[in-house]
C-alpha positions in Angstrom: 157.6 51.5 36.7 158.3 48.3 38.6 157.6 48.5 42.3 161.1 47.5 43.3 162.7 50.2 41.1 160.1 52.7 42.4 160.9 52.0 46.1 164.7 52.1 45.4 164.4 55.5 43.9 162.2 56.7 46.8 164.9 55.5 49.2 167.7 57.2 47.2 165.8 60.5 47.0 165.3 60.4 50.8 169.1 59.9 51.3 169.9 62.8 49.0 167.4 64.9 51.0 169.0 63.9 54.3 172.5 64.9 53.0 171.2 68.2 51.7 169.4 69.1 54.9 172.7 68.7 56.9 174.4 71.4 54.9 173.5 75.0 55.7 173.0 77.0 52.6 172.8 80.7 52.0 170.8 80.4 48.8 167.6 82.4 48.5 165.4 83.4 45.6 167.7 86.4 44.9 170.9 84.5 45.7 171.7 86.7 48.7 172.4 85.3 52.2 169.7 85.5 54.7 168.6 84.0 58.0 165.1 85.4 57.7 162.2 82.9 57.7 160.9 81.6 54.4 157.4 82.8 54.1 154.9 80.3 52.6 151.2 80.9 52.0 148.4 78.8 53.4 145.3 79.2 51.3 142.5 76.9 52.6 139.0 77.9 53.8 138.6 78.3 57.5 135.0 79.2 57.1 132.1 78.6 54.8 130.6 75.4 53.2 134.0 73.8 52.5 135.4 74.4 56.0 134.7 70.7 56.9 137.4 69.6 54.5 139.7 72.5 54.0 140.4 73.2 57.7 141.9 69.7 58.0 144.0 70.4 55.0 145.3 73.6 56.6 146.0 71.6 59.8 148.0 69.0 57.9 150.1 71.6 56.1 150.9 73.3 59.4 151.8 70.0 61.0 154.4 69.4 58.2 155.7 72.9 58.6 156.1 72.4 62.4 158.0 69.1 61.8 160.3 70.7 59.2 161.0 73.6 61.5 161.7 71.3 64.5 164.3 69.5 62.3 166.1 72.7 61.5 164.0 74.2 58.6 165.0 74.4 55.0 168.5 75.7 53.9 169.1 76.7 57.5 165.9 78.8 57.6 162.6 78.2 59.4 159.3 78.3 57.5 156.8 81.1 58.4 153.2 80.3 57.4 151.1 83.2 56.2 147.5 82.0 56.7 144.6 83.4 54.7 140.9 82.4 54.8 139.3 82.5 51.4 135.9 81.6 53.0 134.9 78.9 50.4 134.5 81.6 47.7 136.5 81.4 44.5 136.5 85.2 44.2 138.1 85.5 47.6 140.6 82.8 46.7 141.8 85.0 43.9 142.0 88.1 46.1 144.0 86.2 48.8 146.3 84.6 46.3 147.1 88.0 44.9 147.8 89.3 48.4 150.1 86.4 49.3 152.2 86.8 46.2 152.3 90.6 45.9 152.0 92.0 49.5 153.3 89.1 51.6 155.8 88.0 48.9 155.6 84.4 49.9 157.9 81.9 48.3 155.2 79.5 47.5 151.5 78.8 48.3 150.0 75.5 49.6 146.3 75.6 49.0 143.0 75.2 47.2 140.5 72.4 47.4 137.9 72.8 44.6 138.5 73.0 40.9 136.7 76.4 41.0 139.2 77.9 43.4 142.1 76.6 41.4 140.6 78.0 38.2 140.3 81.4 40.0 143.9 81.5 41.2 146.0 79.9 38.4 145.9 83.0 36.2 147.4 85.0 39.1 150.2 82.5 39.6 150.9 82.5 35.9 150.9 86.3 35.7 153.0 86.8 38.8 155.2 83.8 38.1 154.4 82.2 41.4 154.1 78.6 42.5 151.1 76.7 43.9 151.2 73.3 45.5 147.7 71.9 45.0 146.8 68.8 47.1 143.4 67.8 45.9 142.0 65.1 43.6 141.4 66.9 40.3 139.3 66.5 37.1 142.4 66.5 34.9 142.2 68.3 31.6 144.9 70.8 32.9 148.6 71.3 32.2 149.6 74.2 34.5 153.1 75.6 34.3 153.0 77.3 37.7 151.7 74.5 39.9 152.4 71.1 41.3 149.4 68.8 41.7 149.7 66.1 44.4 146.1 64.8 44.4 144.6 62.1 42.2 143.7 62.6 38.5 141.0 60.6 36.7 143.1 57.6 35.7 144.0 57.2 39.4 140.4 57.6 40.7 137.9 56.9 37.9 139.6 54.5 35.5 139.7 51.9 38.2 136.3 52.8 39.7 133.9 52.5 36.8 135.0 49.0 35.7 135.0 47.8 39.3 131.5 49.1 40.0 130.2 47.4 36.8 131.8 44.1 37.5 131.5 43.8 41.3 128.2 45.7 41.9 126.6 44.4 38.6 125.8 47.9 37.6 124.9 49.0 34.1 122.6 52.0 34.6 124.3 55.0 36.3 122.8 58.1 37.8 125.4 60.9 37.7 125.1 63.6 40.3 127.3 66.5 41.4 127.7 70.0 42.7 127.4 72.6 40.0 130.9 73.7 39.1 133.9 72.6 37.1 135.2 69.6 39.0 131.9 67.6 39.2 131.0 68.4 35.6 134.5 67.4 34.3 134.5 64.2 36.4 131.0 63.3 35.0 132.4 63.9 31.5 135.2 61.5 32.2 132.7 59.0 33.7 130.5 59.2 30.6 133.4 58.5 28.3 134.5 55.5 30.3 130.9 54.2 30.7 130.6 54.4 26.9 133.8 52.4 26.5 132.6 49.8 29.1 129.1 49.4 27.8 127.3 51.3 30.6 124.5 53.8 30.3 123.7 57.1 31.9 120.0 57.5 33.0 120.5 61.0 34.4 123.1 63.7 34.9 122.1 66.2 37.5 123.7 69.1 39.3 122.8 71.3 42.3 124.6 74.4 43.5 127.6 74.0 45.8 126.2 74.2 49.4 122.7 73.2 48.3 120.9 71.4 51.2 117.4 70.6 49.7 117.9 67.2 48.1 114.4 65.8 48.4 113.3 66.2 44.7 116.6 64.8 43.3 116.6 61.8 45.6 112.9 61.3 44.6 114.1 61.2 40.9 116.7 58.6 41.9 113.9 56.4 43.4 111.8 56.9 40.2 114.6 56.0 37.7 116.0 53.1 39.8 119.6 53.1 38.6 122.0 50.4 39.4 124.5 52.8 41.0 125.0 56.5 41.6 128.3 58.1 40.5 128.5 61.0 42.9 130.7 64.1 42.7 128.8 66.0 45.3 131.1 68.3 47.3 131.3 70.0 50.7 128.4 70.3 53.1 126.0 69.3 50.3 127.3 65.8 50.8 125.8 65.7 54.3 122.3 66.7 53.1 122.5 64.3 50.1 123.5 61.1 52.0 121.0 61.8 54.8 118.1 62.4 52.4 119.1 59.3 50.6 118.6 57.1 53.7 115.6 59.1 55.0 113.7 58.3 51.8 114.3 54.6 52.4 117.1 53.9 49.8 119.7 51.4 50.7 123.3 50.9 49.5 122.5 47.2 48.9 119.9 48.3 46.3 121.5 51.5 44.9 125.0 52.2 46.1 126.5 55.7 46.1 129.9 55.5 44.5 131.8 58.7 45.2 135.0 60.4 44.1 134.6 63.0 46.9 133.2 61.4 50.1 136.1 60.7 52.3 136.5 60.1 56.0 136.1 63.7 56.9 132.8 64.1 55.0 131.6 60.8 56.5 132.3 62.1 60.0 130.1 65.1 59.2 127.4 63.1 57.5 127.2 60.5 60.3 128.5 57.0 59.6 125.0 55.5 59.9 124.1 57.4 56.7 127.2 56.4 54.7 127.7 52.8 55.8 127.8 50.4 52.8 128.5 53.1 50.2 131.8 53.3 48.2 134.5 55.8 47.5 137.6 55.9 45.3 140.8 57.5 46.6 144.5 56.7 46.7 144.5 57.1 50.4 142.3 55.9 53.2 142.9 56.2 56.9 142.6 52.4 57.2 145.8 51.6 55.2 147.5 49.0 57.3 151.2 50.1 57.3 153.5 51.3 60.1 154.0 54.6 58.3 150.3 55.4 58.1 149.5 54.2 61.6 152.3 56.5 62.9 150.9 59.5 61.0 147.3 58.9 62.1 148.5 58.7 65.7 150.4 62.1 65.2 147.3 63.7 63.7 145.1 62.5 66.6 147.7 63.7 69.2 147.8 67.1 67.5 144.1 67.6 66.6 142.2 65.3 69.0 141.0 61.7 69.2 138.0 62.5 66.9 140.2 63.7 64.1 140.2 61.6 60.9 142.6 61.6 58.0 141.7 61.5 54.3 143.3 61.8 50.8 143.3 65.6 50.4 144.7 66.0 54.0 147.4 63.4 53.4 148.5 65.1 50.2 148.4 68.5 52.0 150.9 67.0 54.5 153.4 65.3 52.2 153.6 67.9 49.5 155.3 70.3 52.0 158.1 67.7 52.2 158.3 67.7 48.4 158.8 71.5 48.6 161.6 70.9 51.2 163.3 68.4 49.0 163.0 70.6 45.9 164.5 73.6 47.8 167.4 71.6 48.9 168.0 70.2 45.4 167.7 73.6 43.8 169.5 75.6 46.5 167.3 78.3 45.3 163.8 79.6 46.4 162.7 81.2 43.1 159.3 79.7 42.0 160.7 78.6 38.6 163.7 76.7 40.1 161.5 75.2 42.8 159.0 73.8 40.3 161.7 72.4 38.1 163.3 70.8 41.2 159.9 69.4 42.3 159.7 67.3 39.2 160.9 63.8 39.9 160.9 64.2 43.7 160.1 60.9 45.5 159.2 60.1 49.1 157.4 57.7 51.3 154.0 59.2 52.2 151.6 57.9 54.8 149.7 56.2 52.0 152.8 54.7 50.3 155.5 55.8 47.8 154.8 58.9 45.7 156.6 60.7 43.0 156.1 64.0 41.2 155.9 63.1 37.6 158.7 64.6 35.6 156.5 65.1 32.6 153.3 66.8 33.9 153.9 67.8 37.6 151.1 65.5 38.9 151.7 62.7 41.4 152.3 59.0 41.0 149.7 57.5 43.3 148.2 54.0 44.1 144.4 53.7 43.2 142.2 52.2 45.9 138.5 51.7 46.5 136.9 51.6 49.9 133.5 50.7 51.4 132.3 52.7 54.3 131.9 50.8 57.6 129.8 51.5 60.7 132.6 53.3 62.4 133.1 55.7 59.5 136.3 54.1 58.3 136.6 52.6 54.9 137.4 48.9 54.3 139.7 48.7 51.2 138.0 46.4 48.8 140.3 47.0 45.8 143.8 48.4 45.4 146.6 48.5 42.8 149.9 46.9 43.7 151.9 50.0 43.0 151.6 53.7 42.1 150.7 54.5 38.5 151.6 57.4 36.3 149.2 60.4 36.3 147.5 61.0 33.0 145.4 64.2 33.3 144.0 63.7 29.8 143.2 60.0 29.9 139.6 60.5 29.0 140.7 62.1 25.8 143.1 59.4 24.7 146.3 60.3 26.6 148.4 57.3 27.4 151.9 56.7 28.7 153.1 56.2 25.1 151.2 59.2 23.9 151.5 62.1 26.4 149.6 65.4 25.9 151.0 67.2 28.9 154.8 67.3 29.3 157.4 69.6 30.9 157.2 71.6 27.7 153.5 72.3 28.2 150.3 71.0 26.5 150.7 69.7 23.0 147.8 71.4 21.3 148.4 69.4 18.2 147.4 66.3 20.1 144.6 67.9 22.2 142.9 71.2 21.7 141.3 72.3 25.0 138.9 74.7 23.3 137.2 71.7 21.6 137.0 69.4 24.7 
């Protein structure tokens, strides 16, 4: 899609949303009139090892809800958040998701950060015919019928990253490291495929438990093998221990750079910028994006959460996906999950990080790939970025392309891709 056409359709969508929001509607999921608040679930960890990331995602979601309510709500009704703390545990995510859908009877749920938590809740949303808006970069290899994914997929985060690392950092030998669950392992699988295509080699592929803090032996192995670069999918508070141990053992980013798909501004603040400076990350959003829209949003975040607050990709997606929900409800004039998901497809808006669109085929988001290098202040200098958003291809590592889609609105084409054999 050409950038001019993309921006025109974003503007047109915003105009339609404005008209719809001016008209009071009595539509509800059951079709009956009601002035009762629209209950929506908030399912992000407030405690546990993932709190450092997920609390900010919850905060961003609530910010968007406050803004929508201040402007009159949706279909003449205010949003009422129902907040649950899944405590960084996939089992509790499943329990809380079931409660939100069955006991609280929420219209939709905004939530989840890790691939493990999504895997835990998706069967519940499918069984109960609910709807999840999931704002985190994902490993792909999924085609859910009861969710909208607004974070990056591998072709928006890895397809650009691996070739850039090899060319600009002169890297051939890669050490892969991650937390031991589905997202890091799937991202490593994608990286291996792409490295094979680009002529790179993998000298090690290591995993430690989520929340693990003893990184001495693994960093020692990195020193021993001397890779050209580290491709990191380490998640949560394990990131803090990993980066600090890396520097404490005398390793430098000028010798062996850590190239991460996970370490954003919020993890960097927890790590300490002095431990992350010089390393690289790949995300569609960085706080340093130099646009009026982003500067305005960052200022609002700091006003709401304090001067030390930072913004990051998963937080930004958590914010703007609530407005996708708003636009979808106004288009559908119906709050049933099935109608909301259908109306979410094709929605466009101008997010803090630039124009975005929910892909009509697979329910993922069109996003702009970017690569940043950590600076001494904990912010990321953007060293590479695409000129415009690109179509999400959740199965890109397995041969999916724009002309050969595996995941469409009709579901996964198992004749093209059999997930049991991946």
